[in-house]
N, C-alpha and C positions, 0 to 999 in steps of 0.2 A: 372594288376591286379585291377579292381575296386570295389571300396567298394560300400557297400548302404547305402542309405541311412535309416536313424533310422524308419520313417514312412514305406516304402517298409517291413523291419525287421518285424515291430511290425506288419504289415497284414499277413507276412507269418505265423507268431508266433498264431495269434489269433485263429484259427480253433484249432490249440493244445490244448490252454486256455480254450477254450469252451470246446474241449471236458471232459477234466480234470473236468469240473466245474459240471460233469452232475450227479454224486453221490449224495446221500440221504445226505443230512446234520445231521449230530449226528451220535452216535452210535447204534447198535442194541441191545435194552434191553436181558441180559442176568440175569437168575436168580443164585445169588449167592449161592454156595456151602457150606454147613455148616459140620462142623467136628466136632462131641460130642464127649466125653470121653466113653468108652466102659462103666465106671460105672456110668454114667448118666444115657444109655439106660437100662440097665438090672439091675442093684441094688441089685443084690440077688434075683430078681424074676423071674420065670419061664416061660417066657411068652406062651402063645398060638395062636397060628396063626388062625384066622379065617375070612371066605369069607364076602365081605360086603354083600351079600344077607341073612346072618345068623343072622348080626344088627340092630337092630332098627332103623328106620329113623329118624333122630335128629329132624325133624318139627314135630313129632307125639311120643316124649319120654313120654309122661303122658300116652300114651293108655297103655303101659306096664303093668301098674296096673289095668285094666280092671275094671275101677270104673267107674260109671254111670255120676255121679254127680262129677267128676273131669274134665271127658270130657265135660259136660255143662258147667261148670264154663270157663274151658280154652277155647271154643268153643266162649262163648259169651265174654272174654276178647279178643280175637284176634278180633273178627268183632268191637267191640264198641273202640277200643285202637286209639286216635287220633295220637299219636306219626308213629304208623304205617301205620296209612291213610298217613300222612304226607310224610313217608318213601315211601310208595308205589309211589306217588305223584311223588316224587322227582324220582323216577326210570324210572316212564312214560315220565319224561323232560328227563332224561337221554337218554332214548330210542330214543328218537323222534328228540336229537341234533346226535346221531349216525348215524341216517338214514338221517340228511341231511346234513353230514360230508362225508358218504359214495357216495352221489349222485352228491357231486362233481369231482368225479372220470368220470361220464357219461357226453357226451356233453348234454347243455341244448339249449331245441328247445323252439322259440316263434311263438306264432301265432296271428295271428290280424284278423279282420274282419271288412271292412265296406260298406256301401251303402249311393248312393247319387241320388237323383231323382231331377231333375230340368224340368221347362216349360217354354219356351219361347214364348211370343204374339207377333207379328209381326203388324204393323198398317201400312196403307197404301193400295192401290190400291190392293194388293196382301194379304191382312190380313190373319190371322191364326195363329196356334200355332205349337209347337215341343215339344215333351217329350223325357227327355233323361234319361237314366239310367245309374247309373256307380256304378260298384262292386270291389272291390279289397279282397284280401284275400295274405298279405305280412305275410311270415315266414322267419326266423332267426335264425341262428344256430351259439353257439360259443361253443369253448371248450379253456381248459387250459391245456395246455402244464405242466408237472410234472418232470421239468427236476432238480430242484434240490432237490425234494422229497418232499416239503412242503406240497401238499394234503394228499401224504401217513402219513407221520407223524401226521397231523391233523384227519386223521381216525384213527392212532393208539392211540392217543390221545383220542378220544372220545369214541373208544370202550371200552380202559382200566375204565373212568368214567363210563359208563356204568355197566360194570362188579363190579366196587366197589360199585355202589348204590345197587344193585342187593344184594350183599355182605353183606352189612350194614342193608337191611330190612330184611335179614335171620337169622342175626345176633341177630336184636331187634326182631324179631317172638321167637326166640330158650330162649333168657331170658325172 
């Protein structure tokens, strides 16, 4: 019975180790369940269920009063509020970063173009000239294999940041 050398044994186990390393890094996010006592949710009040369509929209709560002056004041304050403008700009930035993160899932293609023209003059008994044109259009494609889930986690993070920026803007509008 012959014993294998350490490098040979290592080379045999390397594909198994690489296959085991192909899982995404980190656990998937799970929303924790919240258990509330029965007295907290009811408290002696008989709640009545309503459909979401019958409730006022949270963004337009002031319209329930049907007051033109209030509608005008709230409309002007929403249009001229600098905090809302800054929050909207942060949402726009988060959307752009999220789109950039999602684009890393696709292959990157780079194209270029160049043109070159030269004229050679000949001196001597057979004098003359020649004109040379050279054109090239190089193309390059690259793609990062997401073996350990790095790109997927970056996309998840960017999407969560975009959602947070959207809800921050909605909360500021509501307040």
